[in-house]
N, C-alpha and C positions, 0 to 999 in steps of 0.2 A: 365530470372528467374522469376517464378511466386511469387508474394508477398503474404504471408499468409493473409487471411482475418483478419482484426483487427490490422495490422501493416504495416507501410510504407506510403509513400506519395500517396495521392489520396484516401485513405480510410477515412471513416467518423466516425470511432470509435477509441478510445484510451483505451487499456486494461491495467489495473493495477492488478498485481498479487502479493498477499501477501504470503510469505513462512515461515513456521516454521518446526518443526520436525514431530509431529503426525497429524497436521491439526485438532486438537480437542480443543486447548486452545488459544494460542497467535494469530495465523493467522485467526481463525474464529472471534475472538474479533476485530482484526484490520480490517478485511474485512467488517464486519457489522457496525462498528463505522464509517468507511469511507463512506459507502453507506448512513448511517444516516446523517452524516455531509453534504454530497453533497446535499441530498434531502432538508435538512434544509436551506442551503445557497441559493438553487435555488428555494425555495418557494414551495416545494412539500414534500410528505411523504418519508419515507425510500424506496429507489428504487434500482433495479438491475443496471440501467443505467441512468445517468443524464448528459445532455449536450453532449452526445456522449462518456462519460466515463463509461467503464464497469469494475466492481470491482469483483475480484475472489480471491481464495486462494487454496493452496495445501501444502502438507507436504513431506519433503525429505524421511521420513519413514511413510508416511500418512496411517492412518487407513481407507482404502477405504470403503466408505459407512457408516462409523460410525457417530453417532451424536456427537455434541460438548459436552464437559464436562458440567455437571450441574452447576458448579460454574462459568463457562464462560457465560452460559445463564443468570445467576443471575447478573453478571457484566453488560451485555448488557441491562438488564432490568433497572438497576440503571440509565443508560443514556437514557432510553426511546427508545433504538434501537431494531430492530426486529431480533430475533434469530430463527424464524420459518423456517422450510424447509431445514435446513442445513444438508449436508452429507459430510463427509470427503473424500478427494481425495489424492491419491499418485501423487507426482510431476512427470510429464511425459515430454518428449521432446516437444510434441505439445504445452504444456502450455507455455514453455519458448519461443518457436518459435513465438507464437501469441502475447506474452506480449510486450507492449511498455515500460513498467516500472515494474521492479521486486523489491519489498521491502521485505527484509528478517528480521527475528528477531535477528539474530546474524551474526558475521563475518564468522563463519563456514558455515552457510546456504548460505551466499553470495558466498563463495568459491565453494560450491557444485553446485550452479546454474551456475556459470561461467565455471566450469569444464565440464559441459554438452555441451559447445560449442554454436553454433548458434549465434555467435557474441554478446553474452549476456553481455560482460564486461562493455560496455558503458551505459547500461540501467539497471544495477543491483546494488543496494545499500542496506545497512541495513537501516531500517526505521529511526533510529536516525541519521545516517550519512546523509541521504537525507534531514532530517529536518535541520540539521546544515548548509548544503550547501544552501538550499532554503532561509534560513534567511539572507544569504549574497548576494542574488540576488536582484537587484533593479527591482521591479515590472513594473516600467515604461519602461524597456527594453524588456518586453515580449509583444507578440501580444495582442491586445484588444479582449477579448472574445466576445464582442458584435459585433465587426466588422469582425474579422478574424475567430471567432469560438473558442470554448474551446479546441477542439482537437489540433488545431495549437498552441495554448498557451501551452498546456501540452507538446507537442513535443519540443517546444523551451525551456521549463523549464528543461526538462531532459538533453538537450544538454548543457545548461548553467551550470547545476549541475556537469555534467561530466567534463566540462572544469575546474571547480574549485577544483576538488577532490585532485589533487596533490599539491595544494597551501594552502588549508584550512584544516589542520590536526586536528584530535581529540585530546583533552587534555590528554586522556588516552585510552588504548585499550577497557576498560570496558564501556567507555562513549558511544560507538556505539552499545551496547548490550541491549536486552530486555530478562531478565532471564525467565526460564521456570517455571510456577507455577504448573505444573502437579503434582497432589497428595497433594498439599498444601491446607491449610484451606482457607475459603472464604476471610478472611482479607487480605491474601497475593494476592489472585486473584484480589481483589479490588485495591490494590496498583499497580499491573501490569496494570490493566485497566486504572487507572489514568495516569500512565506513557505513555501508548499508546495513550490515548486521547490527552494528552499534546503535544506529538510528532506530531500527525496528524493535529493539529489546524493550524500551519503555512503552512503546505503542502496543505490543502484544500483551505485556503485563496489564496495561490499562484496559484493553479489550476483554481479556479473559478473567481478570482479577486474580490470576495465578502468578506469583513472582517467579523469577529465574531460580532454577534449581529444584523446583517442585516436580 
């Protein structure tokens, strides 16, 4: 079997796919905040790929070719993240096939991704679920990004999170959800942006091995 580019042993990139509904609010914010945080931790500006990590997004009912919502752009500006050049995408099989890690806004999105097949179950989590699991993983058990590379570290992180999933349950169903701000005022968008940024912080730290403030 041919391994799709961007996934599998021997490839030199690790693809992170963020999924929401329309791909105009939550997943664009999460994608661009992830890129911004990776660039910051690794000593560069916001980038598409850092250390072999490629960050993308799509929507289960994605508005193909649409710009992100203006309030989502404003949230990214608050964090100093780059919103330019974004266009919405509908989630396709090829996106799931190529992704090494799929992070969704809600449990429903997670279920939709997994229902597409492609052995996605062990690499698909809600963002907040993945954050909760990552917090429980001892970083000393992960490959050293300087010696083994960030891609190998990221793969090991996903495997460790998947192994913990059945043991470390959410305190409530809602705890693993990021609510949809579509149509809401900027104040609500900002609260969702803060929520996403807080959830991403331990994930980016675990991926890079570089703590906040470095």
